[in-house]
VOBA-1610 file (N, C-alpha, C; in pm, whole numbers, padded with zeros to 5 digits, always signed):
BEGIN
Met+10691+11591+11480Met+10659+11733+11497Met+10508+11755+11490Gln+10460+11846+11583Gln+10320+11865+11585Gln+10308+12031+11590Ile+10182+12071+11557Ile+10152+12210+11555Ile+10083+12248+11687Asp+10118+12379+11725Asp+10069+12426+11860Asp+09919+12465+11831Glu+09838+12352+11845Glu+09696+12369+11806Glu+09614+12483+11891Pro+09633+12490+12019Pro+09548+12609+12084Pro+09571+12738+12014Arg+09697+12750+11969Arg+09736+12892+11919Arg+09688+12916+11774Phe+09676+12798+11705Phe+09636+12817+11558Phe+09490+12773+11517Leu+09417+12708+11614Leu+09284+12660+11570Leu+09208+12794+11557Gly+09136+12805+11460Gly+09059+12943+11434Gly+09130+13040+11352Asn+09265+13019+11328Asn+09340+13109+11236Asn+09286+13112+11110Arg+09282+13202+11028Arg+09228+13216+10901Arg+09343+13223+10786Leu+09322+13138+10678Leu+09424+13136+10568Leu+09376+13252+10478Lys+09481+13327+10431Lys+09448+13440+10346Lys+09394+13402+10212Gly+09277+13447+10173Gly+09219+13404+10059Gly+09279+13463+09932Glu+09357+13573+09953Glu+09409+13635+09837Glu+09538+13585+09785Thr+09597+13476+09852Thr+09724+13410+09825Thr+09701+13345+09685Arg+09795+13380+09586Arg+09778+13333+09454Arg+09864+13184+09439Leu+09814+13100+09373Leu+09872+12966+09342Leu+09879+12944+09201Thr+09962+12842+09156Thr+09962+12784+09031Thr+09948+12639+09032Asp+09855+12580+08980Asp+09839+12424+08975Asp+09923+12351+08883Ala+09906+12214+08890Ala+09987+12122+08803Ala+09967+12149+08658Asp+09855+12207+08624Asp+09831+12230+08473Asp+09868+12370+08430Gly+09937+12443+08523Gly+09982+12578+08492Gly+09879+12685+08511Met+09765+12658+08565Met+09649+12750+08590Met+09666+12826+08714Asp+09658+12957+08714Asp+09664+13037+08831Asp+09529+13042+08901Phe+09532+13050+09024Phe+09403+13075+09098Phe+09435+13118+09245Ser+09335+13160+09321Ser+09357+13212+09450Ser+09304+13112+09559Val+09344+13124+09669Val+09300+13040+09779Val+09147+13049+09793Ser+09098+13173+09779Ser+08953+13193+09799Ser+08871+13118+09704Glu+08920+13075+09591Glu+08854+12998+09486Glu+08841+12857+09542Met+08904+12809+09627Met+08894+12678+09681Met+08810+12677+09819Leu+08781+12790+09856Leu+08693+12803+09977Leu+08541+12804+09949Gly+08462+12848+10050Gly+08317+12835+10025Gly+08261+12701+10061Lys+08345+12603+10072Lys+08321+12468+10115Lys+08426+12424+10221Pro+08417+12326+10303Pro+08540+12280+10386Pro+08643+12234+10295Leu+08777+12275+10328Leu+08896+12236+10258Leu+08979+12166+10337Ile+09041+12055+10281Ile+09152+11982+10349Ile+09275+12026+10281Leu+09360+12093+10346Leu+09485+12141+10306Leu+09596+12047+10349Leu+09674+12003+10250Leu+09792+11911+10274Leu+09915+11970+10220Leu+10003+12017+10320Leu+10139+12071+10275Leu+10236+11974+10261Ser+10298+11966+10141Ser+10395+11859+10098Ser+10502+11926+10033Tyr+10610+11861+09987Tyr+10696+11904+09889Tyr+10713+11799+09783Tyr+10727+11834+09654Tyr+10721+11752+09546Tyr+10846+11666+09513Gly+10960+11703+09578Gly+11072+11624+09562Gly+11091+11519+09668Cys+10994+11506+09743Cys+10995+11412+09855Cys+10993+11269+09809Asp+11057+11184+09873Asp+11050+11033+09834Asp+10989+10958+09952Gly+10952+11018+10064Gly+10898+10945+10180Gly+10752+10973+10214Ser+10734+11045+10318Ser+10589+11054+10366Ser+10502+11140+10278Cys+10548+11243+10199Cys+10456+11326+10127Cys+10384+11246+10024Pro+10452+11164+09927Pro+10363+11091+09843Pro+10272+10998+09908Thr+10320+10943+10018Thr+10246+10837+10098Thr+10122+10906+10158Met+10136+11022+10209Met+10026+11098+10252Met+09908+11121+10157Asn+09965+11171+10028Asn+09870+11202+09932Asn+09802+11072+09873Ala+09881+10965+09862Ala+09828+10840+09806Ala+09721+10787+09904Glu+09753+10791+10036Glu+09660+10730+10141Glu+09535+10817+10145Leu+09548+10945+10134Leu+09435+11032+10133Leu+09339+10997+10018Ala+09393+10980+09908Ala+09314+10932+09784Ala+09237+10804+09813Lys+09309+10707+09869Lys+09236+10579+09902Lys+09127+10592+09994Val+09160+10679+10097Val+09058+10685+10212Val+08927+10769+10163Leu+08958+10876+10071Leu+08851+10954+10033Leu+08750+10881+09935Glu+08800+10761+09872Glu+08718+10677+09803Glu+08620+10606+09891Lys+08651+10602+10022Lys+08567+10529+10112Lys+08463+10631+10192Val+08488+10750+10171Val+08394+10848+10240Val+08266+10850+10173Arg+08153+10826+10243Arg+08033+10808+10196Arg+07938+10926+10228Arg+07968+10994+10337Arg+07879+11108+10401Arg+07882+11232+10313Phe+08010+11256+10255Phe+08040+11385+10184Phe+08101+11343+10046Glu+08069+11437+09940Glu+08118+11417+09804Glu+08218+11515+09785Leu+08347+11469+09734Leu+08448+11565+09704Leu+08412+11643+09591Gly+08433+11769+09593Gly+08397+11865+09498Gly+08270+11937+09509Lys+08160+11859+09557Lys+08033+11899+09581Lys+08011+11950+09731Asp+08078+11882+09819Asp+08063+11916+09974Asp+08200+11957+10032Tyr+08294+11926+09977Tyr+08432+11974+10031Tyr+08539+11968+09918Arg+08656+12033+09942Arg+08761+12022+09834Arg+08896+11988+09906Val+08998+11951+09830Val+09123+11911+09880Val+09226+11992+09806Leu+09332+12051+09873Leu+09434+12124+09820Leu+09567+12091+09870Thr+09658+12037+09771Thr+09799+12009+09813Thr+09881+12112+09774Val+09966+12172+09856Val+10048+12293+09822Val+10192+12258+09869Ser+10285+12282+09785Ser+10435+12266+09813Ser+10475+12371+09892Phe+10564+12336+09988Phe+10623+12442+10076Phe+10772+12455+10022Asp+10826+12385+09919Asp+10947+12395+09862Asp+10956+12504+09754Lys+11027+12608+09777Lys+11036+12712+09671Lys+11088+12670+09524Arg+11160+12552+09538Arg+11212+12515+09400Arg+11110+12432+09318Asp+10980+12412+09381Asp+10889+12329+09301Asp+10817+12418+09202Thr+10773+12347+09096Thr+10702+12416+08979Thr+10571+12345+08953Ser+10507+12383+08854Ser+10387+12309+08800Ser+10438+12183+08746Gly+10550+12176+08695Gly+10605+12047+08628Gly+10634+11940+08741Thr+10698+11991+08857Thr+10730+11887+08957Thr+10593+11847+09017Ala+10511+11946+09028Ala+10379+11905+09084Ala+10301+11787+09006Lys+10316+11797+08874Lys+10258+11700+08786Lys+10334+11561+08806Thr+10461+11565+08813Thr+10530+11448+08832Thr+10508+11383+08981Phe+10491+11472+09073Phe+10445+11423+09208Phe+10322+11349+09211Ile+10224+11399+09135Ile+10086+11338+09124Ile+10107+11201+09076Ala+10184+11176+08974Ala+10215+11046+08924Ala+10279+10957+09011Lys+10381+11012+09087Lys+10449+10950+09187Lys+10361+10888+09313Ser+10257+10973+09331Ser+10168+10950+09442Ser+10052+10848+09397Ala+10069+10780+09280Ala+09970+10709+09233Ala+09860+10771+09156Gly+09866+10910+09139Gly+09765+10984+09063Gly+09654+11023+09160Val+09575+11115+09104Val+09452+11147+09180Val+09346+11070+09080Pro+09253+10990+09147Pro+09157+10914+09072Pro+09066+11026+08985Glu+09023+10979+08877Glu+08952+11071+08788Glu+08830+11132+08849Ala+08760+11052+08926Ala+08640+11103+08997Ala+08660+11219+09092Met+08789+11232+09139Met+08834+11325+09232Met+08902+11453+09181Gln+08923+11441+09053Gln+09001+11549+08989Gln+08945+11692+08995Gly+08812+11686+08981Gly+08739+11816+08991Gly+08743+11883+09136Gly+08777+11817+09241Gly+08774+11878+09366Gly+08901+11878+09436Trp+09005+11833+09366Trp+09142+11816+09434Trp+09247+11884+09344Arg+09323+11987+09388Arg+09428+12053+09313Arg+09562+12032+09387His+09677+12014+09311His+09809+12012+09352His+09864+12149+09290Ala+09930+12228+09393Ala+09975+12362+09347Ala+10118+12400+09407Val+10160+12513+09356Val+10276+12576+09421Val+10221+12720+09434Leu+10300+12799+09515Leu+10285+12930+09528Leu+10324+13006+09402Lys+10245+13102+09361Lys+10268+13167+09227Lys+10406+13220+09220Val+10467+13188+09096Val+10597+13242+09075Val+10589+13395+09076Gly+10692+13464+09147Gly+10696+13603+09163Gly+10634+13652+09287Ala+10591+13560+09381Ala+10542+13610+09502Ala+10656+13648+09583Ala+10622+13728+09692Ala+10730+13794+09763Ala+10809+13676+09848Glu+10943+13711+09858Glu+11027+13627+09928Glu+10980+13598+10063Gly+10985+13460+10101Gly+10938+13432+10238Gly+10793+13409+10233Ser+10719+13407+10125Ser+10581+13382+10137Ser+10539+13241+10151Val+10637+13149+10120Val+10612+13001+10141Val+10599+12987+10301Glu+10699+13045+10360Glu+10695+13038+10513Glu+10563+13111+10574Ser+10542+13221+10514Ser+10427+13295+10563Ser+10294+13205+10548Phe+10272+13149+10422Phe+10165+13074+10400Phe+10144+12950+10490Ala+10263+12884+10500Ala+10250+12765+10590Ala+10227+12803+10728Gly+10287+12924+10769Gly+10280+12977+10911Gly+10136+13015+10954Glu+10057+13043+10839Glu+09916+13088+10880Glu+09836+12965+10946Val+09871+12846+10918Val+09820+12740+10985Val+09915+12671+11088Gly+10020+12734+11113Gly+10104+12678+11226Gly+10193+12570+11176Phe+10217+12550+11032Phe+10293+12450+10985Phe+10441+12484+10979Arg+10533+12425+11043Arg+10670+12467+11044Arg+10749+12343+10976Phe+10854+12380+10908Phe+10953+12294+10832Phe+11091+12345+10832Phe+11175+12256+10821Phe+11323+12300+10791Phe+11405+12199+10726Trp+11501+12249+10656Trp+11583+12150+10573Trp+11685+12086+10670Ser+11712+11955+10654Ser+11816+11890+10736Ser+11914+11836+10629Asp+12054+11893+10645Asp+12144+11845+10559Asp+12194+11701+10594Ala+12165+11664+10720Ala+12207+11523+10754Ala+12113+11426+10681Ala+11975+11461+10677Ala+11875+11371+10628Ala+11863+11395+10479Gly+11920+11508+10424Gly+11894+11541+10287Gly+11762+11560+10253Ala+11677+11613+10345Ala+11527+11624+10321Ala+11472+11731+10411Phe+11355+11770+10389Phe+11275+11863+10482Phe+11220+11776+10588Leu+11225+11831+10712Leu+11167+11778+10826Leu+11042+11852+10846His+10927+11789+10866His+10791+11863+10883His+10690+11756+10935Pro+10573+11812+10996Pro+10476+11727+11032Pro+10397+11663+10921Asn+10349+11540+10938Asn+10245+11491+10850Asn+10109+11506+10889Val+10048+11600+10827Val+09918+11646+10891Val+09836+11697+10791Leu+09689+11664+10809Leu+09587+11724+10723Leu+09526+11833+10799Val+09519+11948+10744Val+09452+12076+10794Val+09313+12093+10741Phe+09223+12081+10828Phe+09069+12102+10785Phe+09030+12252+10803Leu+08990+12308+10704Leu+08952+12446+10716Leu+08795+12460+10688Thr+08742+12563+10754Thr+08602+12599+10743Thr+08586+12655+10589Pro+08461+12668+10551Pro+08427+12736+10432Pro+08483+12889+10421Glu+08510+12945+10545Glu+08563+13071+10548Glu+08712+13079+10559Gly+08780+12952+10562Gly+08913+12953+10558Gly+08984+12947+10704Arg+08898+12916+10812Arg+08969+12908+10939Arg+08992+12774+10980Val+09106+12745+11047Val+09144+12615+11094Val+09041+12558+11187Ala+08990+12441+11158Ala+08890+12377+11235Ala+08952+12241+11305Arg+09041+12184+11232Arg+09090+12047+11293Arg+09226+12017+11224Tyr+09304+11937+11295Tyr+09432+11887+11244Tyr+09409+11734+11261Ile+09459+11658+11165Ile+09463+11510+11179Ile+09605+11467+11147Tyr+09678+11393+11232Tyr+09820+11365+11197Tyr+09833+11223+11149Gly+09955+11199+11081Gly+09985+11066+11037Gly+09949+11020+10914Thr+10026+10919+10859Thr+09987+10860+10722Thr+09881+10753+10724Arg+09840+10719+10855Arg+09731+10601+10852Arg+09601+10690+10879Met+09514+10672+10786Met+09382+10747+10791Met+09267+10650+10783Asp+09153+10697+10824Asp+09029+10613+10801Asp+08919+10706+10768Ala+08808+10662+10690Ala+08712+10737+10643Ala+08624+10799+10752Arg+08604+10731+10855Arg+08520+10795+10964Arg+08578+10911+11010Thr+08716+10914+11047Thr+08795+11025+11098Thr+08780+11142+10999Ile+08803+11114+10878Ile+08783+11223+10765Ile+08641+11281+10785Glu+08540+11206+10779Glu+08401+11244+10775Glu+08372+11331+10896Leu+08417+11294+11026Leu+08411+11365+11138Leu+08491+11500+11140Ala+08603+11503+11079Ala+08675+11635+11066Ala+08610+11728+10974Ile+08545+11671+10865Ile+08475+11752+10776Ile+08335+11815+10834Thr+08278+11735+10918Thr+08174+11772+10991Thr+08208+11894+11090Asp+08323+11875+11148Asp+08367+11983+11246Asp+08391+12121+11158Ala+08456+12102+11049Ala+08489+12206+10960Ala+08362+12281+10904Asp+08258+12200+10889Asp+08135+12256+10823Asp+08015+12269+10933Trp+08059+12274+11063Trp+07956+12272+11172Trp+07858+12380+11172Glu+07904+12502+11140Glu+07824+12613+11131Glu+07699+12597+11046Arg+07733+12545+10922Arg+07621+12520+10823Arg+07533+12402+10865Ile+07596+12291+10917Ile+07524+12179+10956Ile+07435+12211+11069Ser+07481+12273+11176Ser+07397+12313+11283Ser+07277+12401+11255Asn+07279+12470+11137Asn+07165+12547+11098Asn+07089+12501+10983Ser+07103+12364+10961Ser+07051+12303+10841Ser+06952+12190+10898Thr+06895+12108+10807Thr+06808+11991+10846Thr+06890+11869+10830Ala+07024+11876+10832Ala+07107+11744+10832Ala+07114+11682+10963Val+07005+11614+10998Val+06997+11555+11135Val+07108+11464+11165Phe+07136+11381+11072Phe+07240+11279+11096Phe+07387+11331+11127Asp+07407+11436+11044Asp+07533+11498+11069Asp+07538+11564+11202Met+07424+11629+11237Met+07420+11701+11372Met+07445+11602+11485Val+07374+11491+11463Val+07375+11381+11576Val+07524+11331+11581Thr+07582+11300+11453Thr+07724+11248+11459Thr+07821+11337+11523Gly+07809+11474+11485Gly+07900+11572+11537Gly+07888+11593+11692Ala+07757+11564+11735Ala+07746+11588+11881Ala+07792+11471+11963Cys+07782+11342+11903Cys+07810+11214+11960Cys+07962+11188+11968Phe+08040+11254+11873Phe+08185+11231+11877Phe+08257+11348+11913Ser+08360+11338+11988Ser+08444+11463+12019Ser+08599+11419+11994Tyr+08682+11522+11964Tyr+08827+11489+11927Tyr+08899+11485+12051Asn+08990+11388+12066Asn+09071+11366+12187Asn+09214+11418+12143Tyr+09238+11534+12200Tyr+09384+11592+12151Tyr+09493+11507+12201Ala+09486+11445+12317Ala+09597+11371+12376Ala+09615+11235+12293Glu+09509+11184+12241Glu+09539+11062+12156Glu+09529+11085+12005Gly+09495+11206+11975Gly+09481+11246+11822Gly+09382+11163+11754Arg+09268+11146+11812Arg+09161+11077+11743Arg+09030+11112+11792Tyr+08920+11083+11711Tyr+08778+11100+11761Tyr+08740+10978+11851Gln+08650+11017+11944Gln+08606+10910+12028Gln+08453+10957+12068Leu+08388+10850+12106Leu+08247+10877+12154Leu+08237+10963+12272Asn+08149+11070+12263Asn+08131+11169+12368Asn+08055+11107+12485Tyr+08125+11027+12575Tyr+08065+10949+12678Tyr+07990+11024+12780Ser+08024+11152+12804Ser+07958+11241+12900Ser+07824+11276+12843Leu+07826+11313+12724Leu+07700+11351+12655Leu+07591+11226+12649Leu+07657+11117+12608Leu+07572+10995+12598Leu+07520+10959+12743Ala+07598+10986+12842Ala+07555+10946+12974Ala+07440+11027+13017Gly+07453+11168+12981Gly+07375+11262+13016Gly+07231+11235+12948Val+07238+11196+12818Val+07120+11173+12732Val+07043+11047+12790Gly+07137+10942+12832Gly+07085+10823+12879Gly+07013+10849+13013Ser+07069+10938+13095Ser+07000+10965+13218Ser+06866+11038+13203Leu+06872+11122+13104Leu+06741+11200+13079Leu+06629+11108+13012Leu+06673+11004+12932Leu+06577+10916+12881Leu+06524+10828+12977Leu+06610+10782+13073Leu+06576+10700+13188Leu+06479+10779+13277Gly+06510+10907+13309Gly+06420+10988+13394Gly+06282+10995+13329Leu+06274+11024+13197Leu+06146+11045+13122Leu+06081+10909+13119Gly+06152+10795+13106Gly+06089+10669+13104Gly+06016+10643+13249Leu+06082+10673+13341Leu+06037+10635+13489Leu+05919+10733+13514Met+05929+10848+13466Met+05809+10945+13477Met+05686+10900+13395Gly+05711+10855+13280Gly+05604+10797+13196Gly+05549+10680+13260Leu+05622+10589+13318Leu+05594+10471+13378Leu+05502+10497+13513Gly+05553+10610+13587Gly+05467+10644+13716Gly+05337+10705+13666Ala+05339+10778+13553Ala+05209+10836+13510Ala+05106+10726+13477Trp+05170+10612+13392Trp+05085+10503+13359Trp+05020+10435+13472Phe+05101+10409+13581Phe+05060+10346+13695Phe+04952+10427+13771Tyr+04969+10560+13764Tyr+04880+10665+13834Tyr+04744+10660+13765Arg+04738+10659+13635Arg+04621+10654+13558Arg+04552+10523+13576Lys+04623+10416+13570Lys+04565+10276+13601Lys+04494+10286+13735Lys+04565+10337+13838Lys+04506+10333+13976Lys+04379+10417+13976Met+04384+10539+13922Met+04265+10614+13911Met+04141+10555+13849Lys+04168+10478+13733Lys+04066+10419+13662Lys+03998+10314+13750Lys+04084+10236+13829Lys+04041+10132+13904Lys+03963+10191+14014Glu+04003+10302+14087Glu+03920+10359+14188Glu+03791+10415+14131Leu+03782+10457+14006Leu+03666+10511+13943Leu+03567+10407+13925Arg+03616+10290+13891Arg+03534+10171+13863Arg+03470+10112+13988Glu+03560+10120+14094Glu+03504+10066+14228Glu+03390+10168+14290Glu+03406+10295+14260Glu+03309+10394+14295Glu+03177+10376+14218Thr+03197+10343+14092Thr+03086+10328+14004Thr+02997+10208+14057His+03068+10108+14094His+02995+09975+14128His+02948+09970+14270Ala+02999+10078+14352Ala+02953+10076+14496Ala+02801+10124+14512
//
């Protein structure tokens, strides 16, 4: 299952949505924004891909070097199962091998606040194009395995699919989500990285922006040839000047 990306890229998650985390603390989505946010929709009774996604993400984030969790970005896991509670969220964290202590300040597991309007789970997930349904045959929810990267304003910037992740992809997706700030800052390395890689929707991965690199290469070659031509011209003029002086 995949999301209709052209339709939902740029959609904004409602900041006023209220959640309750695994410790029973209430908070709003807006409290998680202000920095890029990785949103992971799971359900806490899952015995398959959901704990795997959370566990793999924790492992990969330990390898991310360009950005610091909590300082530069945040992570939010939210259940789309109305039966889940703070208690099942806490059990799920343990089942997913836990959140490393160093990450706990920037990663929260939550459920939609008890008492929210009926259908709010579907509405919340629908804001980012995430669809799910219960299968009696499978005895489980069917849903996409996807990380949703949101801008500091809460707009969808990128989707990354699958349980197999790597640190470079996460860093590039965070760069995409924070591009407005990066492009107006002095973070030269992040700007160059963001420009040199582009997301291939067909293959679902980042790749070198070959057209840009070819253009830059052609420009550098042209400048090099111009410089070489100018050097030969100056050398020729100096030689002619010396010959005139000795004549």
